[in-house]
C-alpha positions in Angstrom: 188.1 177.7 -297.3 185.8 178.0 -294.3 183.4 175.2 -293.5 180.6 177.8 -293.5 181.4 178.9 -297.0 181.8 175.4 -298.2 178.4 174.3 -296.8 176.8 177.1 -298.8 179.0 177.0 -301.9 179.0 173.3 -302.5 176.3 173.6 -305.2 174.0 170.8 -306.0 173.5 168.8 -309.1 173.3 171.1 -312.2 172.5 170.1 -315.7 175.1 172.1 -317.5 173.7 171.3 -321.0 170.3 172.7 -320.1 171.7 175.6 -318.1 174.2 177.1 -320.4 171.7 178.4 -323.1 169.4 179.7 -320.4 171.9 181.9 -318.6 173.8 184.0 -321.3 173.3 187.2 -319.2 175.2 186.0 -316.2 178.9 186.7 -316.0 181.1 187.3 -313.1 184.5 189.0 -312.8 187.5 186.8 -312.3 189.0 186.7 -308.8 191.6 189.3 -309.7 189.0 191.7 -311.0 190.2 191.3 -314.6 188.3 189.4 -317.2 185.0 187.6 -316.8 183.9 184.0 -316.5 180.3 183.1 -317.4 178.4 181.6 -314.5 177.4 178.7 -316.9 181.1 178.0 -317.3 181.6 177.9 -313.5 178.6 175.7 -313.0 179.8 173.3 -315.7 183.2 173.1 -314.1 181.8 172.5 -310.7 179.4 169.9 -312.1 182.3 168.1 -313.7 184.4 168.2 -310.5 181.6 166.9 -308.4 180.7 164.2 -310.9 184.3 162.9 -310.9 184.3 163.0 -307.1 181.1 161.0 -306.9 182.4 158.5 -309.5 185.5 158.0 -307.4 183.3 157.7 -304.3 181.3 154.9 -305.9 184.6 153.2 -306.9 185.7 153.5 -303.3 182.4 152.1 -302.1 182.6 149.1 -304.5 186.2 148.4 -303.4 185.1 148.6 -299.7 182.4 146.0 -300.4 184.8 143.7 -302.1 187.4 144.2 -299.3 184.7 143.3 -296.7 183.9 140.1 -298.6 187.6 139.3 -299.0 188.3 139.7 -295.3 185.5 137.3 -294.6 187.0 134.9 -297.1 190.4 135.2 -295.4 188.8 134.5 -292.0 187.0 131.5 -293.4 190.1 130.0 -295.0 192.2 130.6 -291.9 189.6 128.9 -289.7 189.5 125.9 -292.2 193.3 125.8 -292.2 193.4 125.7 -288.4 191.0 122.8 -288.3 192.9 121.0 -291.0 196.2 121.4 -289.1 194.5 120.1 -285.9 193.2 117.1 -287.8 196.6 116.5 -289.5 198.3 116.6 -286.1 195.8 114.0 -284.8 196.4 111.8 -287.8 200.2 112.0 -287.4 199.8 111.1 -283.7 197.7 108.0 -284.7 200.3 107.0 -287.3 203.0 107.3 -284.7 201.2 105.0 -282.3 200.9 102.4 -285.0 204.6 102.6 -285.7 205.5 102.3 -282.0 203.1 99.3 -281.6 204.8 97.6 -284.6 208.3 98.1 -283.1 207.1 97.0 -279.6 205.6 93.8 -281.0 208.6 92.6 -283.1 209.8 90.2 -280.4 206.4 88.5 -280.1 204.8 85.9 -282.3 203.3 87.3 -285.4 199.5 87.6 -285.3 199.5 85.7 -288.6 201.4 82.8 -287.0 198.9 82.8 -284.1 196.1 82.6 -286.6 197.7 79.4 -288.1 198.1 77.9 -284.7 194.6 78.5 -283.6 192.9 75.4 -282.0 189.5 75.9 -283.7 188.0 77.6 -286.7 186.0 80.1 -284.7 189.1 81.3 -282.9 190.8 81.6 -286.2 188.0 83.7 -287.6 187.9 85.9 -284.5 191.7 86.5 -284.7 191.4 87.1 -288.4 188.7 89.7 -287.8 190.9 91.5 -285.3 193.8 91.5 -287.7 191.7 92.8 -290.5 190.3 95.5 -288.4 193.7 96.6 -287.3 194.9 96.7 -290.9 191.9 98.7 -291.9 192.6 101.2 -289.1 196.2 101.6 -290.3 195.1 102.1 -293.9 192.5 104.6 -292.9 195.0 106.5 -290.7 197.4 106.6 -293.6 194.7 107.8 -295.9 193.6 110.5 -293.5 197.2 111.6 -293.1 197.8 111.9 -296.8 194.5 113.6 -297.4 195.0 115.9 -294.4 198.4 117.0 -295.8 196.9 117.8 -299.1 193.9 119.7 -297.6 196.2 121.7 -295.3 198.5 122.5 -298.2 195.6 123.6 -300.4 194.1 125.8 -297.7 197.4 127.3 -296.9 197.9 128.3 -300.5 194.3 129.6 -300.7 194.7 131.6 -297.5 198.0 133.1 -298.9 196.3 134.1 -302.2 193.3 135.5 -300.4 195.5 137.6 -298.1 197.4 138.9 -301.2 194.0 139.8 -302.8 192.9 141.6 -299.6 196.1 143.6 -299.5 195.7 144.6 -303.2 192.1 145.7 -302.5 193.2 147.7 -299.5 195.7 149.5 -301.6 193.0 150.1 -304.3 190.7 151.5 -301.6 193.3 153.9 -300.4 194.0 155.1 -303.9 190.2 155.7 -304.5 190.0 157.5 -301.1 193.0 159.7 -302.0 191.4 160.4 -305.4 188.2 161.6 -303.9 190.0 163.8 -301.4 192.0 165.3 -304.3 189.0 166.1 -306.4 187.1 167.7 -303.5 190.2 169.8 -302.8 189.9 171.1 -306.4 186.3 172.1 -305.7 187.3 173.9 -302.5 190.1 175.8 -304.4 187.7 176.8 -307.2 185.1 178.1 -304.7 187.7 179.8 -302.5 188.6 182.1 -305.4 185.0 183.4 -305.7 183.6 186.4 -303.9 180.3 186.5 -302.0 178.7 188.2 -305.0 180.0 185.5 -307.4 178.7 182.8 -305.2 175.3 184.5 -305.1 175.2 184.6 -308.9 176.2 181.0 -309.0 173.4 180.0 -306.6 170.8 181.9 -308.5 171.9 180.5 -311.9 171.9 177.0 -310.4 168.3 177.3 -309.1 167.1 178.8 -312.4 168.9 176.1 -314.4 167.4 173.3 -312.3 163.9 174.7 -312.5 164.3 175.0 -316.3 165.5 171.4 -316.5 162.6 170.2 -314.4 160.1 172.1 -316.6 161.6 170.7 -319.8 161.6 167.1 -318.4 158.0 167.2 -317.3 156.9 168.8 -320.6 158.6 166.0 -322.5 156.0 163.5 -321.1 158.8 161.1 -320.0 157.0 160.4 -316.7 153.5 159.9 -318.1 153.4 160.1 -321.8 151.6 163.5 -321.6 153.2 166.8 -321.1 153.2 168.6 -317.8 152.0 165.9 -315.5 153.6 163.5 -313.1 151.0 160.9 -312.0 151.4 159.4 -308.5 151.1 155.7 -308.2 151.1 153.8 -304.9 154.3 152.0 -303.8 154.7 148.5 -302.7 154.7 147.9 -298.9 158.4 147.7 -298.9 158.7 150.7 -301.1 156.6 152.6 -298.7 158.9 151.5 -295.8 162.0 152.4 -297.7 160.6 155.8 -298.5 159.6 156.3 -294.9 163.2 155.6 -293.8 164.6 158.0 -296.4 162.2 160.8 -295.2 163.4 160.4 -291.7 167.0 161.0 -292.9 166.2 164.4 -294.4 168.5 167.0 -293.0 171.4 164.6 -292.3 174.7 165.5 -294.0 176.2 164.0 -297.0 179.5 162.2 -296.4 181.2 160.2 -299.0 181.5 156.5 -298.2 178.9 156.8 -295.4 175.8 154.6 -295.0 174.3 156.0 -291.8 173.1 156.4 -289.3 174.5 160.0 -288.9 175.5 160.7 -292.5 175.0 159.2 -296.0 176.3 159.3 -299.5 173.8 158.8 -302.4 173.9 155.0 -302.6 174.4 154.6 -298.9 171.0 156.3 -298.5 169.2 154.1 -301.1 170.8 150.8 -299.9 170.1 151.5 -296.3 166.5 152.6 -297.0 165.7 149.3 -298.7 167.6 147.4 -296.0 165.3 149.0 -293.5 162.4 147.7 -295.5 163.8 144.2 -295.3 165.2 144.1 -298.8 169.0 143.8 -299.3 170.2 145.6 -302.5 173.7 146.3 -303.8 175.7 149.0 -302.1 176.8 151.1 -305.0 174.8 153.0 -307.6 176.5 151.1 -310.5 175.6 147.8 -309.0 172.0 148.9 -308.2 171.7 149.9 -311.9 173.3 146.7 -313.1 171.6 144.1 -310.9 168.1 145.5 -310.1 165.1 145.3 -312.5 164.9 148.2 -314.9 161.5 150.0 -315.0 160.1 152.6 -317.4 160.0 156.2 -316.1 156.3 156.2 -317.1 155.6 153.4 -314.6 157.5 154.9 -311.7 156.2 154.4 -308.2 157.5 155.8 -304.9 160.5 153.8 -303.6 161.9 153.1 -307.0 165.5 154.2 -307.6 166.4 156.9 -310.1 169.9 156.5 -311.5 171.8 159.4 -313.0 174.7 160.1 -315.3 176.0 157.8 -318.1 178.2 155.8 -315.7 175.4 155.4 -313.1 177.4 157.4 -310.5 174.4 158.9 -308.6 171.1 157.5 -307.3 168.0 158.8 -305.5 164.7 157.4 -304.3 161.6 158.4 -306.2 159.1 160.3 -303.9 156.3 160.8 -306.4 155.0 163.8 -308.3 158.3 164.3 -310.1 160.4 164.6 -307.0 163.1 162.5 -305.4 164.9 162.1 -302.0 168.6 162.2 -302.3 171.9 162.8 -300.6 173.2 165.2 -303.2 177.0 165.7 -302.6 179.6 166.9 -300.1 178.6 170.0 -298.3 174.9 169.2 -298.8 172.2 167.4 -296.7 169.7 164.7 -297.5 166.7 166.5 -299.1 163.9 166.5 -301.6 164.8 167.6 -305.1 163.3 167.7 -308.6 163.7 164.4 -310.5 165.6 166.3 -313.2 168.2 167.8 -310.8 170.8 165.6 -312.6 170.9 164.0 -316.1 168.7 160.9 -315.9 170.0 157.5 -316.9 166.9 155.4 -315.9 165.1 153.8 -313.0 165.2 150.4 -311.3 162.9 148.6 -308.9 164.2 146.5 -306.0 160.9 144.6 -305.6 159.5 144.2 -309.2 157.2 141.3 -308.2 155.5 143.1 -305.3 152.0 144.5 -305.7 151.2 148.2 -305.1 149.5 149.1 -301.9 145.7 149.6 -302.0 145.6 152.3 -299.4 148.6 154.7 -299.6 149.2 158.0 -297.8 152.3 159.9 -299.0 154.8 160.6 -296.2 154.7 163.9 -294.4 157.8 165.8 -295.2 159.7 167.8 -292.5 159.9 171.6 -292.7 162.7 172.7 -295.0 162.8 169.4 -296.9 162.8 171.1 -300.3 164.5 174.3 -299.4 168.1 175.3 -300.0 168.6 173.7 -303.4 171.0 170.9 -303.6 173.5 172.6 -301.4 171.6 171.6 -298.2 169.2 173.2 -295.8 171.8 175.6 -294.4 172.4 177.3 -297.6 170.1 180.4 -297.2 171.3 180.8 -293.6 174.9 180.8 -294.6 174.2 183.3 -297.4 172.9 185.8 -294.8 176.0 185.6 -292.7 
């Protein structure tokens, strides 16, 4: 399938359950001209393929984060092992010197005998102090030697185990990467079998379905407690900065596993937006959902994160007025979408203790920020070709 077709045809997030009843009139002929497949069926299939791909992408991202931490742990253990081995070598050298001194001094009068033959008490005490100090040094050297061997042995075992864990994570990451590629290939194969007319019907049904989902969501009062309204609340200072960062990324392509600066996936955008605001948050959508403070949809403020799907496999930044900024999926670009573009799971707030700004001006959106559906801003242009 050509990149041009894929850019247009990679349809955005579609709520299949809301769409299917609303599009009974749409049906398209099969690729061979025989039989028909309802557009709602095609959209549901595409949605499922993309959802699985994004779930695998987040698995890949989580494994990549663990692998990064594990590599740091291996480096730390190896550095500690190198220091332990250097210390052990020094301790062995000191022990060797004591052994040589003992053998070299065997023909001389024992220090203990010299102590007994001392002419006065002070001399005896001085010699006794020297003997005691030498004995203590020997004991300390032996203790360091034994302890150093134990430390080096433990660090060596830990470094070996950490390396084995790193290799296992690398294999898991490769498996997740291959899974994503395989699932996206299925999407390409499905779209490659559709004609231009079929793709146009698919795009129109998607847009209508998304609009219907948004109307239904706003009418439910989930955002405000009253139907048909989506009140705007001021963000926190960091929320405003995170949102400003996200707005500046509008138009950049989605790329699975990417976290900027040239491309993003969904959680790459949200994590980097908040990092730019000086707040580190987890890398993946699942971890963002699990570890950040939950917030009611009725209390949303710009900069909050909107999490989608039962397994928390997609995330976006709340813009206000029932809209979000998101990196939708492969073939799309960072854009502004309706909050109900995907089935909502809930919302989280990275800075729950922060106070809202007193004077807030919503960010100015670039041209085309909301155009093109969730397939990206090049969709309409590609359709005309």
